[in-house]
C-alpha positions in Angstrom: 25.4 134.6 -205.1 25.1 137.6 -202.9 27.0 135.8 -200.1 29.8 134.8 -202.5 30.1 138.4 -203.7 30.2 139.7 -200.2 32.9 137.3 -199.2 34.9 138.1 -202.3 34.6 141.8 -201.6 35.6 141.5 -198.0 38.5 139.2 -199.0 39.8 141.8 -201.4 39.5 144.5 -198.8 41.5 142.4 -196.4 44.2 141.7 -198.9 44.7 145.5 -199.3 45.4 145.8 -195.5 49.2 146.0 -195.0 48.9 143.8 -191.8 47.3 141.0 -193.8 49.8 141.4 -196.6 52.7 141.0 -194.1 51.0 138.0 -192.6 50.6 136.4 -196.0 54.3 136.7 -196.6 55.0 134.5 -193.5 56.0 131.0 -194.7 54.2 129.3 -191.8 50.9 131.0 -192.8 51.3 130.0 -196.4 52.2 126.5 -195.5 49.1 126.2 -193.2 46.9 127.6 -196.0 48.2 125.1 -198.5 47.6 122.2 -196.0 44.0 123.5 -195.5 43.4 123.5 -199.2 44.9 120.0 -199.6 42.8 118.8 -196.7 39.7 120.1 -198.3 40.6 118.2 -201.5 41.2 114.9 -199.6 38.0 115.2 -197.7 36.0 115.9 -200.9 37.7 112.9 -202.6 36.9 110.6 -199.6 33.3 111.8 -199.5 32.9 111.3 -203.2 34.3 107.7 -202.9 31.9 106.9 -200.1 29.0 108.2 -202.0 30.0 106.1 -205.0 30.3 103.0 -202.8 26.9 103.6 -201.3 25.4 104.1 -204.7 26.8 100.8 -205.9 25.5 99.1 -202.7 22.0 100.5 -203.4 22.2 99.8 -207.2 22.0 103.5 -208.0 23.6 105.2 -210.9 26.5 107.6 -210.0 27.0 110.9 -211.6 30.1 109.5 -213.4 28.0 106.7 -214.9 25.3 109.1 -215.9 27.8 111.3 -217.7 29.2 108.2 -219.5 25.7 107.1 -220.5 24.9 110.6 -221.9 28.2 110.6 -223.8 27.4 107.2 -225.3 23.9 108.3 -226.2 25.2 111.4 -228.0 27.6 109.3 -229.9 24.9 106.8 -230.9 22.6 109.7 -232.0 25.4 111.0 -234.2 26.0 107.6 -235.6 22.3 107.2 -236.3 22.1 110.6 -238.0 25.1 109.7 -240.2 23.6 106.3 -241.1 20.3 107.9 -242.0 22.1 110.4 -244.2 24.0 107.6 -245.9 20.8 105.6 -246.4 19.0 108.7 -247.8 22.0 109.3 -250.2 21.9 105.6 -251.3 18.2 105.7 -251.8 18.5 108.9 -253.9 21.3 107.3 -256.0 19.1 104.3 -256.7 16.2 106.5 -257.6 18.4 108.5 -260.0 19.4 105.4 -261.9 
């Protein structure tokens, strides 16, 4: 995290420089920055899709599938706990009679 903190600190220092502030007001610079950010997103999306395709080819579970399995497991555990509580309540009701 030290590198991230250093970069953040330097970035904030740069943003306070009047020359950088003037540069950031230039529409061309802002447009280039937006395109760079969008490019990063497209590259990440493409990479993720290729990893997912490779995982399917190799019969490996993807992170998306693992999250879905975990979600289903938690739901099943909750359902089981609820069913156990209902069974316990029914057993106590029968024993009370």
